[in-house]
C-alpha positions, 0 to 999 in steps of 0.5 A: 568816571570809570575810565579805561584805556585799552591798548589795541596796538597789534590787535587791529589796524583801525586805531591804537587805543580805545578810551572808555568812560561813563557818565551818570546821565545823557546830559553828562555823556554829551558834556564829557564828549563836548569838553573833550572835543573842545580840548582837542580843538584848543590843542590843534588836534580836531576830531576826525569823526564824531558819531552818536550811537544812541542818546547814551553813547558818543564815539569820538575818533581822532584816528590813533585814539577812539573815545567811547563815552557811555551812560553808565547803564549802557556801557555794560550792554556793549561791554567793550572791555570783554569784546576786546579781551586781548587788549591790555587795560589800564584803569584810570583812578577817579579823582574826587571832584573839586569845588572849582574855587567855591568856598563855603561861607564862614558862619560864625559859631555861637559863643557859649557864655560861661555859667557863673559858678555857684558861689552860694554859701550854705547857711549853717 
């Protein structure tokens, strides 16, 4: 969540882009980093370097792009967006989570019986 692409071309020779994102737990931070690394390997672009700054920050370096995966509470401490304030930032909108094909079971709704109309005649 909260993905930002930082264009560092012309600001530094170490990389062209930082991609910064956040996870909600240390486990999610690790899962995000592992998924990105697996995806890059499947595309034939393995990482050049992987570094774990702490249990809640993982850096993945593919030379031209460096991905920083932070725990949401740690990200503000390092504040890369402010540190690299001259970079052009592009925010990537979070998409709603899909349920990956999981459908809720259909539960039949109870059928309401119609009440018989009151056809009593009043005796006169």
